N, CA, C and O of each residue as an XYZ file, in Angstrom:
284
protein
N      -3.203    -14.439     11.924
C      -2.316    -13.913     12.611
C      -2.677    -12.968     13.507
O      -3.609    -12.173     13.386
N      -1.848    -13.079     14.497
C      -2.248    -12.176     15.862
C      -1.488    -10.579     15.445
O      -0.613    -10.219     14.657
N      -2.405     -9.883     16.495
C      -1.882     -8.540     16.109
C      -0.381     -8.264     16.307
O       0.399     -7.684     15.552
N      -0.192     -8.773     17.401
C       1.399     -8.342     18.038
C       2.431     -8.973     16.694
O       3.236     -8.133     16.292
N       2.471    -10.031     16.139
C       2.956    -10.480     15.216
C       3.049     -9.282     13.891
O       4.044     -8.906     13.271
N       1.804     -8.930     13.771
C       1.438     -7.810     12.440
C       2.452     -6.692     12.721
O       3.424     -6.436     12.010
N       2.073     -6.014     13.933
C       2.644     -4.861     14.226
C       4.338     -4.955     14.219
O       5.078     -4.056     13.820
N       4.766     -6.263     14.760
C       6.105     -6.212     14.655
C       6.840     -6.222     12.973
O       7.828     -5.607     12.572
N       5.832     -7.259     12.164
C       6.256     -6.790     10.641
C       6.068     -5.710     10.245
O       7.006     -5.312      9.554
N       4.947     -4.735     10.402
C       4.911     -3.451      9.840
C       5.937     -2.552     10.585
O       6.596     -1.640     10.085
N       5.950     -2.961     11.817
C       7.235     -1.938     12.217
C       8.590     -2.395     11.344
O       9.175     -1.458     10.801
N       9.061     -3.512     11.182
C      10.052     -3.932     10.596
C      10.038     -3.222      9.056
O      10.946     -2.584      8.523
N       8.686     -3.553      8.524
C       8.892     -2.846      6.899
C       9.198     -1.215      6.796
O       9.714     -0.653      5.830
N       8.670     -0.482      8.257
C       8.483      0.749      8.263
C      10.354      1.358      8.712
O      10.883      2.435      8.438
N      10.779      0.458      9.276
C      12.220      0.519      9.428
C      13.058      0.234      8.479
O      14.036      0.977      8.403
N      12.969     -0.666      7.688
C      13.416     -1.184      6.321
C      13.067     -0.115      5.368
O      14.027      0.064      4.618
N      12.068      0.677      5.090
C      11.703      1.397      3.924
C      12.341      2.682      4.357
O      12.725      3.434      3.462
N      12.547      3.122      5.907
C      12.786      4.441      6.329
C      14.159      4.372      6.198
O      14.840      5.371      5.965
N      14.766      2.883      6.377
C      16.395      3.081      6.256
C      17.292      3.171      5.029
O      18.471      3.490      4.870
N      16.040      2.664      3.990
C      16.739      2.927      2.593
C      16.278      4.390      2.330
O      16.849      4.835      1.334
N      15.460      5.240      2.886
C      15.288      6.717      2.406
C      16.120      7.818      2.957
O      16.200      9.005      2.638
N      16.771      7.049      3.951
C      17.909      7.810      4.887
C      19.391      7.407      4.793
O      19.691      6.214      4.779
N      20.092      8.131      4.745
C      21.570      7.486      4.460
C      22.485      7.140      5.731
O      23.138      7.982      6.346
N      22.435      5.901      6.002
C      22.766      5.546      7.518
C      22.450      5.686      8.500
O      21.392      5.070      8.632
N      22.816      6.321      9.683
C      22.573      6.597     10.787
C      22.252      8.468     10.999
O      22.317      9.201     11.986
N      21.957      8.673      9.797
C      22.017     10.173      9.934
C      21.037     10.706     11.106
O      20.419      9.967     11.871
N      21.008     11.957     11.111
C      20.228     12.677     12.052
C      18.522     12.238     11.503
O      17.623     11.893     12.271
N      18.407     12.363     10.036
C      17.437     12.495      9.637
C      16.661     10.941      9.152
O      15.772     10.840      8.307
N      17.233      9.897      9.888
C      16.715      8.682      9.871
C      15.324      8.462     10.780
O      14.555      7.567     10.428
N      15.110      9.014     11.568
C      13.668      9.069     12.083
C      12.702     10.135     11.302
O      11.481      9.994     11.375
N      13.258     11.159     10.584
C      12.159     11.460      9.920
C      11.686     10.671      8.474
O      10.631     10.795      7.853
N      12.837      9.840      8.188
C      12.615      9.170      6.991
C      11.641      8.014      7.642
O      10.640      7.642      7.030
N      11.962      7.533      8.777
C      10.864      6.402      8.874
C       9.445      7.039      9.153
O       8.451      6.335      8.974
N       9.312      8.359      9.590
C       8.139      8.745      9.593
C       7.403      8.711      8.323
O       6.307      8.165      8.194
N       7.986      9.260      7.474
C       7.961      9.533      5.993
C       7.436      7.829      5.288
O       6.306      7.612      4.850
N       8.326      7.018      5.325
C       8.049      5.845      5.117
C       6.839      5.188      5.652
O       6.179      4.392      4.984
N       6.514      5.580      7.045
C       4.900      5.136      7.743
C       4.005      6.011      6.913
O       2.927      5.417      6.947
N       3.892      6.824      6.367
C       3.258      7.804      5.708
C       2.913      7.165      4.440
O       1.802      6.853      4.012
N       3.914      7.045      3.988
C       3.930      6.158      2.537
C       2.997      4.931      2.346
O       2.163      4.756      1.457
N       3.328      4.122      3.383
C       2.634      2.937      3.485
C       1.502      2.839      3.825
O       0.755      1.950      3.415
N       1.093      3.971      4.847
C      -0.262      4.005      5.426
C      -1.221      4.575      4.225
O      -2.384      4.227      4.019
N      -0.516      5.460      3.538
C      -1.510      6.536      2.563
C      -1.708      5.228      1.309
O      -2.859      5.222      0.875
N      -0.856      4.225      0.721
C      -0.922      3.460     -0.141
C      -2.120      2.259      0.196
O      -2.932      1.723     -0.558
N      -1.865      2.090      1.621
C      -2.941      1.029      1.946
C      -4.426      1.636      2.069
O      -5.345      0.978      1.580
N      -4.702      2.861      2.701
C      -5.709      3.829      2.910
C      -6.387      4.175      1.372
O      -7.615      4.159      1.292
N      -5.734      4.426      0.395
C      -6.256      4.652     -0.763
C      -6.084      3.636     -2.216
O      -6.804      3.615     -3.214
N      -5.165      3.034     -1.981
C      -4.774      2.150     -2.872
C      -5.645      0.629     -2.843
O      -5.831      0.025     -3.900
N      -6.094      0.149     -1.664
C      -6.913     -1.110     -1.720
C      -8.488     -0.358     -2.442
O      -8.784     -0.363     -3.637
N      -9.162      0.136     -1.500
C     -10.432      0.981     -2.318
C     -10.251      1.440     -3.416
O     -11.149      1.165     -4.212
N      -9.371      2.092     -3.831
C      -9.337      2.682     -5.536
C      -9.169      1.437     -6.330
O      -9.974      1.157     -7.217
N      -8.408      0.871     -6.117
C      -7.940     -0.367     -6.778
C      -9.486     -1.001     -7.136
O      -9.872     -1.164     -8.293
N     -10.365     -1.355     -5.829
C     -11.332     -1.950     -5.611
C     -12.485     -1.509     -6.626
O     -13.119     -2.257     -7.369
N     -12.613     -0.114     -6.488
C     -13.791      0.302     -7.308
C     -13.422      0.414     -8.732
O     -14.291      0.273     -9.592
N     -12.149      0.666     -9.054
C     -11.823      0.718    -10.328
C     -11.948     -0.524    -10.794
O     -12.900     -0.611    -11.571
N     -11.425     -1.419    -10.647
C     -11.303     -3.038    -11.163
C     -13.133     -3.507    -11.091
O     -13.507     -4.195    -12.041
N     -14.070     -3.193    -10.150
C     -15.410     -3.337    -10.008
C     -16.234     -2.842    -11.294
O     -17.141     -3.378    -11.930
N     -15.505     -1.490    -11.446
C     -16.322     -0.633    -12.725
C     -15.832     -1.351    -13.785
O     -16.698     -1.880    -14.483
N     -14.725     -1.514    -14.095
C     -14.057     -2.151    -15.422
C     -14.483     -3.404    -15.776
O     -14.873     -3.684    -16.910
N     -14.422     -4.231    -14.784
C     -15.040     -5.771    -14.975
C     -16.637     -5.997    -14.939
O     -17.309     -6.997    -15.195
N     -16.944     -4.884    -14.585
C     -18.849     -4.655    -14.745
C     -19.030     -4.829    -16.485
O     -19.663     -5.628    -17.176
N     -17.986     -3.458    -16.854
C     -18.297     -3.238    -18.285
C     -18.015     -4.304    -19.176
O     -18.654     -4.396    -20.224
N     -17.037     -5.205    -18.848
C     -16.399     -6.332    -19.593
C     -17.478     -7.142    -19.427
O     -17.960     -7.455    -20.516
N     -18.165     -7.701    -18.294
C     -19.043     -8.720    -18.304
C     -20.449     -8.257    -19.137
O     -21.114     -9.081    -19.764
N     -20.772     -6.944    -19.058
C     -22.015     -6.604    -19.781
C     -21.529     -6.501    -21.428
O     -22.388     -6.813    -22.253
N     -20.449     -6.160    -21.831
C     -19.710     -6.163    -23.191
C     -20.122     -7.896    -23.944
O     -20.754     -8.203    -24.955
N     -19.298     -8.863    -22.712
C     -19.122    -10.406    -23.119
C     -20.825    -10.781    -23.361
O     -21.176    -11.531    -24.272
N     -21.891    -10.087    -22.319
C     -23.220    -10.815    -22.621
C     -23.632    -10.451    -23.886
O     -24.519    -11.121    -24.416
N     -23.215     -9.640    -24.387
C     -23.682     -8.812    -25.575
C     -23.161     -9.422    -26.621
O     -23.891     -9.308    -27.605
N     -22.099    -10.082    -26.828
C     -20.958    -10.739    -27.510
C     -20.193     -9.812    -28.078
O     -19.596    -10.196    -29.084
N     -20.011     -8.632    -27.722
C     -18.747     -7.708    -28.256
C     -17.302     -8.173    -27.918
O     -16.392     -7.963    -28.720
N     -17.135     -8.665    -26.993
C     -15.747     -8.878    -26.255
C     -14.424     -8.222    -26.637
O     -13.406     -8.463    -25.988
């Protein structure tokens, strides 16, 4: 995937989510797009690493229990 198509896709996603947060073409629609961008950025920046760490720790414990025959 090229960066140009990724930025178009992310821009469309932010516009869509921002449009859902604002009502029509209200003056707050620009603010809603900023909020949508912040929400999406936060979820990517925190969600993936947090999910990775939690899954890694949980999976490691499960593997250790299965090796001991506890399942």
